[in-house]
LUMVEX-749642 format. One record per atom (N, C-alpha, C): x, y, z; residue in one letter. Coordinates in steps of 0.001 Angstrom, whole numbers, padded with zeros to 6 digits, always signed. Each point is the difference from the previous one (the first is absolute). Layout:
BEGIN
XYZa/...
# end
This chain:
BEGIN
+102025+122532+049216x/-000884-001483-000196x/-000799-000431+002112x/-001081+000390-000196x/-000725-000271+001299x/+000575-001428+000666x/+000476-000170+000910x/+000573-001550+000905x/-001748-000682-000015x/+000198-001393-000656x/-000997-000898+000819x/+000159-000494+001341x/-001236+000154+000521x/+000016+000309+001572x/-000542-001778+000393x/+000183-000392-001042x/-001172-001503+000283x/+001112-000837+001195x/+001208-000007-000335x/+000850-000730+001019x/+000417+000170+001155x/-000692+001558+000124x/+000276+000895+001474x/-001711-000695+000449x/-000625+000316-000494x/-001389-000724+000316x/-000227-001221+000496x/+000847-001473-000335x/+000294-000877+000544x/+000108-000093+001354x/+001362+000934+000169x/+000444-000323+000622x/-000361+000332+001151x/-000872+001101-000699x/-000258+000909+001497x/-001822-001034+000634x/-000210-000787-001525x/-000922-000942+000830x/+000204-000442+000937x/+001772-001182-000552x/-000093-000716+000951x/+000884+000359+001298x/+000571+001139+000114x/-000640+000579+001409x/-000678+000096+000831x/-000997+000624-000321x/-001352+000218+000487x/-000321-001825+000344x/-000189-000496-000574x/-000336-002033+000020x/+000996-000121+001317x/+001342+000437-000167x/+000713-000330+000909x/-000112+000347+001667x/-000632+001392-000387x/-000685+000693+001681x/-001229-000874+000048x/-000816-000269-000552x/-001345-000563+000510x/+000463-001489+000950x/+000741-000341-001021x/+000600-001326+000804x/+001086+000422+001613x/+000684+000957-000068x/+000262+000136+001102x/-000629+000741+001042x/-001066+000399-000211x/-001313+000473+000678x/-000578-001285+000670x/-000290-000793-000923x/-000360-001332+000168x/+000562-000803+001006x/+001380-000394-000485x/+000627-000465+001159x/+000387+000496+001700x/-000014+001786-000174x/-000095+000890+000914x/-001268-000967+000968x/-001226+000447-000405x/-001217-000499+000565x/+000267-001400+000543x/+000602-001280-000963x/+000208-001109+001083x/+001072-000104+001052x/+000487+000851-000209x/+000970+000183+001496x/-000515+000785+000594x/-000884+000738+000349x/-000347+000426+000658x/-001377-000979+000470x/-000474-001085-000826x/-000698-001032+000370x/+000579-001273+001061x/+001491+000436-000602x/+000632-001145+000972x/+000145+000743+001661x/+000107+001002+000024x/+000423+000820+000742x/-000931+000243+001304x/-001349+000146-000707x/-001161-000119+000780x/-000530-000922+000316x/-000143-000738-000490x/-000682-001614-000074x/+000928-000656+000942x/+001285+000035+000253x/+000783-000917+000412x/+000980+000754+001312x/+000610+000963-000767x/+001031+000688+000735x/-000698+000353+001748x/-000874+001281-000995x/-000452+000653+001309x/-000797-000715+001321x/-000718-001332-000388x/-000703-000979+000937x/+000971-000617+000900x/+001522-000226-000609x/+000759-000751+000684x/+000423+000653+001063x/+000402+001349-000315x/+000279+000929+000739x/-000855+000704+001332x/-000996-000359+000203x/-000999-000358+000988x/-000630-000977+000469x/+000497-000591+000493x/-000651-001614+000676x/-001960+000252+000589x/-000111+001417+000427x/-001784-000169+000444x/-000775+000359-000759x/+000768+000939-001552x/-001176+000516-000407x/-000249-001353-001235x/-001745+000318-000167x/-000559-001144-000880x/+000575+000319-000980x/+000642-000763-000433x/+000328-000102-001765x/-000883-000379-001337x/-001119-000522+000228x/-000739-000201-001191x/-000379+001704-000764x/+000156+000861+000762x/-000470+001269-001000x/+001521+000309-000670x/+000696-000245+000430x/+001662+000009-000832x/+000041-000393-001053x/-000806-001419-000046x/-000178-000964-000875x/-000086+000021-001007x/-001381+000707+000456x/-001076-000093-001251x/+000705+001379-000359x/-000056+001342+000817x/+001258+001131-001348x/+001202-000440-000579x/+000177-001154+000302x/+001308-000444-000444x/-000375-000761-001645x/-001187-000528+000282x/+000001-000846-000903x/-001005+000998-001482x/-000787+001042+000801x/-000081+001382-001286x/+000976+000581-000776x/+001073+000735+001242x/+001505-000050-000740x/+000447-000893-001199x/+000083-000889+000364x/+000266-000982-001279x/-000540+000164-000916x/-001533-000466-000091x/-000347+000371-000964x/-000280+001276-000758x/+000510+000561+000942x/+000159+002058-001200x/+000848-000375-000486x/+001319-000718+000489x/+000795-000013-000845x/+000374-000885-001279x/-000817-001199+000271x/-000328-000618-001039x/-000624+000805-001170x/-001255+000652+000524x/-000896+000677-000971x/+001441+001335-000376x/+000062+000514-000154x/+001323+000713-000346x/+000643-000328-000666x/+001093-000380+000257x/+000310-001832-000815x/-000882+000877-001490x/-000320-001571+000062x/-001017-000217-001284x/-000166+001238-000635x/-000924+001038+000877x/-000645+001051-001122x/+001785+000729-000165x/+000668+000053+000674x/+001293+000704-000578x/+000353-000888-001446x/-000017-001371-000140x/+000372-000586-001422x/-001344+000172-000989x/-001272+000253+000860x/-000800-000284-001245x/+000469+001652-001030x/+000126+001005+000941x/-000069+001045-000673x/+001728+000317-001180x/+000946-000776+000723x/+001205+000187-000510x/-000626-000842-001993x/-000470-001185+000403x/-001028-000533-001236x/-000454+001238-000367x/-000865+000699+000651x/-000785+000316-001327x/+000341+001603-000574x/+001204-000033+000925x/+000490+001888-000772x/+001118-000697-000652x/+000909-001124-000253x/+000694-000452-001064x/-000622-000319-001117x/-001338-000754+000235x/-000779-000114-001246x/-000145+001321-000913x/-000663+001115+001369x/-000824+001276-000913x/+001618+000874-000354x/+000717+000387+000295x/+001378+000251-000564x/+000535-000714-001141x/-000002-001211-000315x/+000288-000584-001303x/-001229+000243-001195x/-001052+000458+000802x/-001378+000182-000953x/+000108+001655-000305x/+001100+000590+000913x/+000015+001563+000039x/-001446+000719+000601x/-000342-000553+000877x/-001022+000413+000435x/+000301-000145+001780x/-000985+000272+000744x/-000145+000578+001585x/-000621-000815+000041x/+000430-000835+002014x/-001076-000885+000544x/-000035+000874+001167x/-001431+000261-000084x/-000561+000730+001625x/-000629-001140+000688x/+000986+000624+001437x/+000109-000927+001239x/-001942-000582-000088x/-000157-000883+000745x/-001469-000109+000129x/-000123+000754+001511x/-000989+001044+000022x/-000312+000687+000666x/-000751-000871+001642x/-000410-000900-000500x/-000915-000674+001418x/+001450-001060+000296x/+000687-000785-000371x/+001072-000384+000573x/+000869+001135+000730x/+000329+000840-000318x/+000670+000923+000284x/-000217+000711+001407x/-001719+000043+000147x/-000348+000419+001149x/-000559-001303+001388x/-000009-000847-000531x/-000312-001252+000853x/+001281-000214+000371x/+001314+000254-000614x/+001250-000461+001395x/+000093+001435+000170x/-000206+001098-000246x/+000244+001422+001118x/-000446-000476+000782x/-001738-000249+000192x/-000861-000545+001069x/+000220-000649+000744x/+000796-001325-001066x/+000390-001152+001126x/+001354+000480+000724x/+000453+000873-000491x/+001641+000457+000567x/-000508+000610+001214x/-000830+000923-000510x/-000402+001241+001573x/-000372-001194+000802x/-001168-000950+000000x/-000853-000898+000858x/+000670-000577+001040x/+001157-000821-000951x/+001210-000442+000903x/+000429+000756+000709x/+000813+001484-000385x/+000580+000526+001245x/-001092+000445+000969x/-001204+000181-000656x/-000765+000159+001864x/-000235-000954+000885x/+000129-001438-000587x/-000688-001267+000633x/+001555-000081+000657x/+001134+000453-000692x/+001049-000369+000723x/+000266+000327+001433x/-000270+001941-000085x/+000072+000865+000689x/-000825-000316+001559x/-001249-000606-000154x/-001228-000198+000515x/+000901-001350+001232x/+000163-000868-001232x/+000944-001605+000663x/+000844+000515+001090x/+000952+000566-001095x/+000997+001111+001613x/-000293+000911+001229x/-001032+000646-000650x/-000545+000749+001018x/-000724-001054+000992x/-000440-000712+000310x/-000848-001205+000285x/+000711-001076+001232x/
# end
């Protein structure tokens, strides 16, 4: 008799949601490091670019946590209905581009 994979699917979805949250919290940790810690280490540096970058990382982290929760809800609903919840291509692309831009901006601020 084939095993029902619904429970495993719910648990996998939960692990995925937690991964989104961990990534969001990591982005917020980077926000604190870039926005507060790094400027405090160098008194001669202009701190507004670091603060701006820190705010951007914090917002990125918030969006990651929000989207991870949104996906978990959609996947849970879809699994209960025997369906599949496709991720938003627009949001996925926007998060990828935003992450890349944050990386480039961090490299520029650190290099200057």
